[in-house]
N, C-alpha and C positions, 0 to 999 in steps of 0.2 A: 504493500500500500504506500502511497505518497506520504511523506513526513507531515505531521500536523503543522499547520501554519496559520497563525492568527491573522495573516494578511488577507485570507480569503474565506469569509464566513460561508459563502455559497459552496465552495469546493469541499469544505469540511462536512457540510450536511449532505452533499451528494455522496461522499465517501462513506458516511455512516449508513446510508441507504444500501450501499453495495457491499458492505462489510460481510454480511452472511454468505455471500458468494465465494468468499475466500480467494479473491483475485490476487495473484502473485505478481510482484514486480511493479515498479513505479510507472513505467510506460504503459503496461497493460491496464493497470488500474486507472490511469488518467484517461485512456481510450474508452474504458467502460463508463467512466463518469461523463465523458463527452457524449457518448451514445445515449445515455439516460437523459441528458439535457436536450439533445436533438429530438428524441421521441416526445419529450414534454412540449417542445415548441411546435412540433408537427401536429400534436393533438389539439392545439388551440388554433390551428390555421395560420400560424405565424410564418413569415418568410424565412427562408434558409439564411444562415450566416454566410459570410464570405470566407474563402480559404479552405473549405471542406473538399477533400479529394472526391471528385465526381459531382460536386455541387457547384454553386455559383463561384466563378473564378474571381481572383483579384485582378481587376481590369488593368491596373498599372504595374502588376507583378511586383508589388512591394511588401507582401504579407510575410515573407520569410518563414513559412511553415506554420505560423500561428493562425488561429481562427478568431473571427471578430463578429460580435453582435452589437447592434445599436437598437435600444428599445425605449418605449415611453408609456406612461400611464395616461390613457385618454381622458381620465377624470381629472380636471385641472385642480391644482392646489390652491388656486386663486385666480381672479380675473378682474379687469375693469374695462372701461370703454376702449382702451387702446392696446392692452396686452393681456396675455394669459400665461400663467406660470405652470409649467409641466415638469414632472419628474422624468429625467432622462437617465438611462443606464447604459454604460459602455462596458462590455465584457470582452476579455481576451483570454483564449485558451492557449497557453504557451507549451503544451505538452510536446508538440512536434516542432518547436521553434528551432531554426537552423542558423540564426544570424551570429552566434558567438558572443552576444552581449551579456553583461552581468546584472543589468537592471532595465526596467522600463522607467524612464525618467520623466516623460511628458506624454500626455494624451489630450486629444482635442476632438470635438464633434461639431457638425453643422447640421441643424435641423430647420433652419429658416434663412432667408436671404439676409436677415439682420436680427441681432439679439439686442434687447434692451438691458439685459443683465444676466449674470450667471453666479451661482453659489454652489459650493460643494457640500454634500451631505455625508458621504462616506467614501473611503478609498482604502487601498492596502495600507495597513498600519494605523488607519484612522484619519479622518478629515483634517485634524490638526497638524498632520505631518506634510500637508500639501497646501499650495497656494493656487487659488482660482482667479481667472481673469478673462476678459474679452480678448479674443485673438486666436490665431492659429499657431503653427509650429514651424520653425526653420531649423537649420542645422545646429543652432546654439540653444534651442529650447523654445518655450512659449514666447510668442512674438505679439506684443500688445497692439491691438487694432480693434477699435470700437465699431467698425463699419463693414467687416467682411463676413459677419454671420457666425463666426466660430466662437466657441467657448473652450478654454484650455485650462489644464491644471498641471503644475510642476511639483516634483517631489523635493522636500526639504531634508530628507533623511535617506541615505543610500542603503539603509538596511531594509527598505520596503520594496515590494515588487521585484524581488531578486530572481535571478535565473542561474542555472536551469530550474524549472519548476513544472512538474507534471500536474497541472490543474488550471483553474480559471481564476484570473484576477478580475475585479470589477470596481468601477467608479460610478457613484450616484450623484447626480447634479439636480439642481432646480434651474431651469432655463426660463427667463422672462421673454416670451415670444410675442411680437406684434400680432394681434388677433387676426386669425385667418391666413397666416403665412406658413404654417407648419408643413414641412416637406415630406409628405407621406407617399408620393408616387414611387414606383420601383426605382431604386438606385438614384433617387433625387437627393438624399442626404449624403454626408461625407464624414469620414474619420481620418485622424492623423495620430501617429505615435512615434516616439523617438526612443530607440534602444541605445544604451550607452555602455562603454567598457568600464573597467575598474577605476579609471581616472576621470570618469564623468564625461568623456568625449563620445560623440555620436559614432556608432558602429553599424555598418551595413546601410541598407536603404532607409530613408526617411519614409515611414509608412504614410501613404496618402491615397485613399481609395474611396470611390463612390460605394454607397451601401443603402439598403432598404431599411428605413425606420419602421420597426415593427412593434406591435403591442406587447407589453409585458404579459407573459402567460398568467392567467388567473389561478388562484388556489382551487383545487378540486379537479384539475386535469391530471395528467401523468406526473406533473410537477410535485404532487403531494408526497411522493416518495423521496424527492430531493430536498424538500425544505418545507417549513411552515411559514406562513405570512410572507411568501415570495422570497424566502431564503435570507431574510434580514433579521438580525437580533432585535429584541424589543426596544433597546436603546435607540436604534436607528429608526424604527417605526415611530417612536415618539418624536424624533427629529423631523420626520416627514410631516407629522401632524402640526408641528410648530413652524413649518416653513413660512416664508414671508407671504402675507396676504396683501391685497391691494392697498390697505391702509398702513402697511409696514414694509415699504420698499427700500429703506435705508440699507439693510444688509446687502442688497445687490450692488448698490453704489460703492460700499466699502470693499466687498470682495472682488468687484470687477475693476478695482483701481489698477493703474499701470503697474506692471511687474517691476520691482526695484532692480 
């Protein structure tokens, strides 16, 4: 079985589900965990992730063996006349990663032509170990830009999202989206990721791929064996319920400030 890792709540709960099968070996166990997640997504009619052998390809050939999901909760966390706040989840299965990096240092997503703000709810090691901002990613990391539609987060602790790792890392955001602009057509959304070496320098390709934004699978599908309450601990569920409402938008402005 893969080693226990507090960086990935979802992976731990998937492994707990599969433990009675007595799967031997980290790679095999990681593969079984992945298959359980794909079955779960398929049962709810969600689109396939990118990077799966035999599935949707990585159009720009930058996935480096990893598998990527981008999901959202269609029930808004809040809204007003101009914008709607959605929970966005980016997952990366690094079981078959081939790029030789030691960490995932930055990830970014685009679910709208423009974002009004972004905040981080959870990440490998905890949200406090990462900084969120508006902008995409370049070779040096998160790149501040309030007008390109990307939300980005960068790690402040190189002990998080370490590699190799036979499992799934995930990042959970609140995105403040101009109402009516969510990109839900096939491959209309985008993701980016930066893998780094032991010195914190980019290694391999900068991941930059179109992807389909899909609905987070609901409890009660095949996901029930993987997790409860969508795979998130109670502390994170409380964070979601406390996410900024239309009358409390200050956290977006604070967390989307230019990266120092």
